C-alpha positions in Angstrom: 11.9 -53.3 -37.1 14.9 -51.0 -35.9 13.7 -47.9 -38.2 10.6 -48.2 -36.2 12.4 -48.0 -33.0 14.7 -45.4 -34.1 11.4 -43.3 -35.0 10.0 -44.0 -31.6 13.0 -42.6 -29.9 13.1 -39.7 -32.3 9.4 -38.9 -31.1 10.2 -39.4 -27.7 13.0 -37.0 -27.4 10.8 -34.7 -29.5 7.7 -34.7 -27.1 9.9 -34.6 -24.1 11.7 -31.6 -25.5 8.4 -29.8 -26.5 7.0 -30.3 -23.1 10.0 -28.7 -21.0 9.9 -25.8 -23.9 6.1 -25.4 -23.0 6.7 -25.6 -19.3 9.7 -22.9 -19.5 7.4 -20.4 -21.3 4.5 -21.2 -18.7 6.7 -20.7 -15.7 8.4 -17.5 -17.4 4.8 -15.9 -18.2 3.8 -16.6 -14.8 7.2 -15.2 -13.2 6.6 -12.2 -15.5 2.9 -11.4 -14.2 3.9 -12.0 -10.6 6.8 -9.5 -11.2 4.5 -6.9 -12.7 1.7 -7.4 -10.1 4.7 -6.7 -7.4 5.6 -3.8 -9.2 2.1 -2.3 -9.3 1.5 -2.7 -5.8 4.6 -1.5 -4.5 4.2 1.6 -6.3 0.4 1.9 -4.8 1.8 1.4 -1.8 4.4 4.2 -2.2 1.6 6.2 -3.6 -0.3 5.9 -0.3 2.5 7.3 2.0 3.3 10.2 -0.3 -0.4 11.2 -0.4 -0.1 11.4 3.5 3.3 13.4 3.0 1.3 15.5 0.6 -1.5 16.2 2.8 1.1 17.4 5.8 3.3 19.4 3.5 0.1 21.0 2.1 -0.8 22.1 5.7 2.5 23.8 6.5 2.0 26.2 3.3 -1.6 26.7 3.8 -2.1 30.4 4.6 -5.5 29.7 6.8 -2.6 28.0 9.2 -4.1 24.7 9.8 -2.6 22.1 12.1 0.3 20.2 10.5 -2.0 17.3 10.9 -5.3 18.6 9.5 -6.7 15.9 7.6 -4.6 13.0 9.1 -6.8 12.9 12.4 -9.3 10.0 12.7 -9.8 6.6 13.1 -6.4 4.8 12.9 -7.3 3.3 9.3 -8.2 5.4 6.1 -8.2 5.0 2.4 -6.9 7.9 0.1 -9.9 9.1 -1.9 -8.7 9.8 -5.3 -11.6 10.1 -7.8 -9.6 12.4 -10.5 -11.9 15.6 -10.0 -11.2 16.7 -6.4 -8.1 17.0 -4.2 -7.0 13.9 -2.7 -8.2 13.5 1.0 -8.4 10.4 3.6 -11.6 8.7 4.1 -11.4 7.8 7.7 -14.9 5.8 7.9 -13.5 3.2 5.5 -11.8 0.6 7.9 -11.8 -2.4 5.0 -9.3 -2.7 2.0 -11.2 -1.2 -0.9 -10.3 -1.8 -4.2 -8.3 0.4 -6.5 -10.0 1.3 -9.9 -8.3 1.8 -13.2 -9.6 4.7 -15.3 -8.0 5.2 -18.5 -4.1 5.0 -17.2 -4.8 6.5 -13.9 -5.3 4.6 -10.6 -8.2 5.9 -8.5 -9.7 4.6 -5.2 -13.0 5.5 -3.4 -16.5 5.4 -3.6 -17.1 8.3 -6.2 -13.8 7.1 -8.3 -14.7 6.1 -11.7 -13.3 3.1 -13.4 -12.9 -0.6 -13.3 -12.0 -2.6 -10.2 -8.5 -4.2 -10.5 -7.0 -6.7 -8.5 -5.3 -4.5 -5.9 -7.0 -3.5 -2.7 -5.3 -0.6 -0.2 -5.3 0.5 3.5 -3.7 3.0 5.1 -2.7 2.8 8.9 -1.8 6.2 10.6 -0.9 6.1 14.3 0.6 9.0 16.4 4.1 9.3 17.2 4.4 10.6 20.6 7.4 12.2 22.6 7.9 12.8 26.4 7.8 16.4 26.7 9.8 15.9 29.9 12.4 13.6 28.0 12.1 13.7 24.3 14.6 10.7 24.1 11.3 8.6 24.9 9.5 8.4 21.6 6.2 6.1 21.7 4.0 4.8 18.7 0.0 4.4 19.8 -0.6 0.9 18.5 -2.8 0.5 15.6 -5.2 -1.7 17.3 -6.4 1.6 19.4 -7.8 4.8 18.7 -5.9 6.1 21.8 -4.2 9.5 21.6 -0.6 10.2 23.1 -1.6 11.3 26.4 -4.1 8.3 27.1 -1.6 5.6 25.7 1.5 7.1 27.6 0.7 9.8 29.7 -0.1 13.4 30.2 3.4 14.4 29.4 3.4 13.1 26.1 2.5 14.9 23.0 2.1 14.1 19.2 4.7 15.2 17.2 4.4 12.9 14.0 2.5 9.9 12.5 3.6 6.6 11.6 2.0 5.8 8.0 1.6 1.8 7.1 0.4 1.4 3.2 -0.6 -1.8 3.0 -1.7 -3.0 -0.7 -3.3 -6.7 -0.9 -3.9 -9.2 -4.2 -5.1 -12.3 -5.2 -3.3 -14.9 -6.8 -4.2 -18.6 -8.2 -2.6 -20.1 -4.9 -2.5 -17.5 -2.2 -3.1 -13.9 -1.5 -0.2 -11.4 -1.7 0.7 -7.9 -0.4 3.3 -5.2 0.0 3.5 -3.3 3.1 5.6 0.1 3.1 6.1 2.1 6.5 7.1 5.6 7.0 7.4 8.0 9.9 6.4 11.7 9.0 7.2 14.2 11.5 6.0 17.8 12.6 9.7 18.7 12.1 8.6 22.6 12.6 8.6 21.6 16.2 11.5 19.3 16.7 
């Protein structure tokens, strides 16, 4: 009878140890997956900012002399169109989060982009940064809820000197939706 009791205690200890080990392994796998997803989402959000910066910088060096904000004007929301074939542009007709696709090792986005939908969705918000021409210390940003320009939002003596870019990436998880938001301000430094 003592032998059976000892075996039962030993078996109980073994079951508790195995259960704790399995819980630890599952928790580690889930934490690793979540860390990976957050890293990918952060990189995709940062890429959204860099795409807008690249369009602004390309406008400065373009010999046909476009405005610094050419291609950055439209509704206040856009998605970057990255199809792997054409140059990267912003699609202002999209005002909803659209899926980011994976084609080989490349993340692509837009209606013409090939690949398989990932769990990530991206949307950019672009809002004018305005300065008071009579008092340059006063800066204002047109709210993302409106499509107003500087003069309409703040008055006739305000002009656009930059753009605030908010890049938001979302992805679903088992218990909720996660998101990463990165904001940057890009200026027409040639006039400042």
